[in-house]
N, C-alpha and C positions, 0 to 999 in steps of 0.2 A: 229405370231406361229412359237416355233424352226420349219427349216425344216427338224429333224429327223422324226417331229411329221405330217408330209403333207405324203402322200399321191402321187405315180411318181404322177401319172395325174395332183394332185395337185400340182408337182413343175414344170410338164410342161406348165401346164396352165398359172404359176406364171413367168415360164419366158417368154411365148408370152404376157403375156401383159405386161412387163416390155421390151420386144420388141417392141409392138404398140406403146407404149405410151413413145420411146425413135425417136421411127421414125415420130410421132406426134408434138415433142416436135423441132426436125429440120425441118420438111417442117414448122412450124409455127413460127421459124425464117429465115425462106429463102421467106415468104409471107413476113413480114415487113423489106421489103429493104434490107434484104441478110446481112447486119451489125448493130447490136445492137447498140441504139445510148449511151443508158446511162452503164456506169460503173455497174451500179446495174442491170440491165436484164442481162448482159454478168456474172457476180457473178449469178445472179439464174440459167441463162443458165445451166452455171459448174456444181453450187451445184444437181442440178435437176442428170445433166449424169452422176453423181457421184455416187448419191443413184441408180440410176437404174441399173449402173456397179455394184459393191457391191451385191446388191439383184443376180445380175443374175450370176456370181461368188458363192456366197452361194448355188443357188438352182444346180448349176452346178455341184460344187462343190460335193453334199449331193448325187445327182444320179452316178456321177464318182467314189464316195464311196460304196453306194451298188450295185454300178452292179461290180468294182473289188475284194471286198466282193466274190458276188456273185459266179465271176469266179474262184477265190480261191477255191473255196467250190467243185466246180464241178471240179478243178481238183486236189482234192485231195480224191473226190471219185472216181476219174477216177484211181489211183494211190494205192486207197484202192482195188479196183476190180484186178487191173491188179498183185498186189504181191498175194490177194488171188488165184488169177488163177494159180501163178507159185507154189502157197504152196500145191497147191492141185492136180499140174501136178506132182509133185516131190513126 
């Protein structure tokens, strides 16, 4: 599902799930000898971490986009309101 189609709550939940999955992955790696023994294991961890990081960036970018648009709209309303007050007073 595209992040634009998710609600804020779903985006925050996805970010939380990514964070928990990343933490679990790191804990798993620490429990299994601190250093993976095989190159395949290292690559598997790196790919999973990369995927989680990419998803995190997508979700957080969507939230920033939404709230920057919202703050721009509020700023426009404030400017419109102050312009209207100036015109009325004049």
